[in-house]
NULUMTI-658789 format. One record per residue (C-alpha): x, y, z. Coordinates in steps of 0.2 Angstrom, whole numbers, padded with zeros to 4 digits, always signed. Example, Ala and Ser with C-alpha at 12.3 -4.5 7.8 and 13.67 -1.06 7.14 Angstrom:
+0062-0022+0039+0068-0005+0036
END
This chain:
-0049-0095+0082-0050-0084+0066-0068-0083+0060-0066-0068+0049-0050-0068+0040-0040-0053+0033-0038-0050+0015-0031-0035+0005-0045-0022+0001-0050-0018-0017-0043-0001-0014-0025-0008-0010-0026-0020-0024-0031-0006-0037-0017+0005-0030-0005-0009-0032-0009-0011-0050-0010+0007-0054+0007+0010-0046+0015-0003-0058+0005+0003-0073+0006+0022-0072+0015+0036-0064+0006+0040-0048+0007+0058-0041+0018+0059-0025+0003+0061-0013-0006+0046-0022+0010+0035-0020+0012+0040-0002-0006+0035+0002-0003+0019-0007+0013+0015+0002+0005+0019+0019-0010+0008+0015+0002-0006+0010+0013-0004+0026-0003-0003+0037-0009-0020+0029+0009-0028+0032+0008-0023+0050-0009-0030+0052-0003-0047+0045+0011-0046+0057-0001-0044+0071-0012-0058+0065+0003-0070+0066+0005-0065+0084-0013-0066+0090-0015-0082+0080-0003-0091+0091-0016-0089+0106-0020-0105+0114-0034-0095+0123-0052-0100+0119-0057-0085+0109-0065-0078+0093-0055-0067+0081-0062-0056+0068-0052-0045+0057-0055-0030+0046-0073-0025+0052-0081-0010+0045-0097-0006+0055-0110+0007+0056-0119+0014+0072-0130+0030+0073-0125+0034+0055-0107+0034+0059-0095+0021+0051-0080+0014+0061-0066+0002+0056-0058-0011+0068-0042-0019+0063-0044-0034+0074-0057-0039+0087-0055-0052+0100-0070-0060+0109-0066-0068+0126-0076-0074+0140-0078-0058+0149-0071-0045+0137-0072-0039+0119-0055-0032+0114-0053-0021+0099-0036-0018+0093-0030-0003+0083-0014-0009+0075+0000+0003+0069+0015-0001+0059+0024+0015+0063+0043+0015+0060+0056+0027+0067+0057+0039+0082+0041+0048+0089+0038+0058+0105+0022+0061+0115+0019+0078+0122+0003+0087+0128-0007+0071+0124-0002+0072+0105+0010+0062+0095+0025+0070+0085+0038+0064+0073+0055+0067+0081+0065+0071+0065+0052+0084+0059+0042+0089+0074+0026+0086+0064+0011+0081+0073+0002+0066+0067-0016+0060+0070-0017+0054+0088-0020+0035+0087-0027+0035+0104-0041+0046+0099-0045+0033+0085-0045+0019+0098-0057+0029+0110-0069+0032+0095-0069+0014+0091-0073+0009+0109-0087+0022+0111-0095+0017+0094-0093-0002+0098-0101+0001+0115-0116+0010+0107-0117-0004+0094-0118-0017+0108-0131-0008+0117-0141-0006+0101-0141-0025+0099-0144-0030+0117-0126-0035+0122-0118-0030+0138-0100-0037+0137-0086-0026+0143-0075-0018+0130-0056-0014+0132-0046-0009+0117-0028-0008+0114-0017+0003+0103-0004-0010+0097+0013-0005+0089+0020-0020+0079+0036-0013+0071+0052-0017+0081+0060-0001+0074+0047+0010+0082+0051+0020+0098+0040+0033+0107+0049+0045+0118+0040+0051+0134+0027+0038+0132+0013+0039+0145+0010+0024+0157-0006+0021+0148-0011+0003+0149-0020+0005+0132-0004+0005+0123+0006-0011+0118+0024-0008+0112+0034-0021+0101+0044-0028+0116+0028-0031+0126+0018-0041+0113+0024-0058+0117+0021-0054+0136+0003-0048+0132-0001-0064+0122+0006-0074+0137-0005-0065+0149-0020-0068+0138-0017-0086+0137-0017-0087+0156-0034-0080+0158-0049-0092+0158-0060-0091+0144-0076-0102+0141-0086-0096+0127-0104-0100+0125-0118-0097+0112-0119-0079+0116-0102-0076+0111-0104-0085+0094-0121-0075+0092-0111-0059+0094-0098-0064+0082-0111-0069+0069-0120-0052+0071-0103-0043+0068-0100-0053+0053-0117-0049+0046-0116-0031+0050-0099-0029+0042-0099-0017+0027-0089-0025+0013-0084-0010+0004-0078+0006+0012-0086+0022+0007-0070+0031+0010-0058+0025-0004-0046+0037-0012-0042+0032-0029-0034+0042-0043-0043+0045-0059-0037+0033-0073-0042+0027-0090-0038+0012-0100-0027+0021-0113-0015+0028-0100-0011+0012-0092+0004+0001-0097-0002-0016-0104+0005-0033-0101+0006-0046-0088+0015-0042-0072+0025-0053-0061+0014-0061-0047+0029-0059-0035+0037-0042-0039+0025-0033-0051+0039-0032-0064+0035-0032-0083+0051-0041-0087+0043-0058-0091+0049-0071-0103+0036-0082-0110+0038-0100-0115+0025-0112-0121+0018-0116-0104+0026-0104-0092+0031-0086-0089+0047-0082-0080+0051-0066-0072+0068-0060-0077+0070-0049-0062+0066-0060-0047+0065-0077-0056+0047-0081-0051+0039-0094-0062+0020-0096-0066+0009-0107-0077+0004-0096-0092-0014-0100-0090-0013-0095-0072-0005-0079-0076-0018-0074-0089-0032-0078-0078-0024-0067-0064-0021-0053-0077-0040-0054-0082-0045-0053-0064-0034-0037-0062-0042-0030-0077-0060-0033-0070-0054-0025-0054-0048-0010-0063-0063-0009-0075-0078-0018-0067-0090-0010-0080-0081-0015-0095-0085-0031-0104-0071-0044-0105-0069-0050-0123-0055-0060-0131-0049-0045-0140-0048-0035-0124-0039-0049-0115-0027-0050-0129-0023-0032-0129-0022-0031-0110-0010-0046-0109+0001-0041-0123+0014-0055-0121+0002-0069-0127+0004-0071-0146-0010-0083-0148-0028-0077-0146-0033-0095-0144
END
């Protein structure tokens, strides 16, 4: 049962908007695309873990702090005897494992070892539990969700779950007995309460109103190629249709996300939306 749903972070939403409205630098766009791909992988994992018949509690996107150190958990499963943090990776392509490190086959470039990330999560989560008086076992997994990922020389490490193993892993979880009680729910409530809603580590480019392209974008494909009728906007690129009032409200929410300290006025909205001919 999902008791903390996943949603796009403000950082991802802002970068999505900026990508459509300005020319991001190469490193900024790469960072945005990696964030986007990571989120898509997490959503894919949610669809798998959500199919559990197992009696468990699922919390997504937790950002916690322990001993003045923050740590992020992609997905957390609370079962009868074990708490399972998942580090979800949406890597694509061929990698290899050597000397306890991960490398990209095509370039030989070393990447940050995701197993180290998982071990850090386990350590800090264990300290968090001890601090709050919980003594449940913790066993994390590094989960690869992209079917086009392959790791050569993969170690026989039970902490890794590869794409062909995901369904089997879910099947095994379903076979284990899990009777939850008030202690498990108390832990879940504590984790939700302790969650830090805004990450202190966002990496946003500098931008200002004057440099951004104005206009309503398509809700489906981010295109500016919209045709406005009396009641609807229709995307000339993908065909998506949207009620004009819904489109304006969505566009205003985007403006408020980008410029939270700027007062929203009729003139501002009129200038921001561009396509709307009537201020009324």
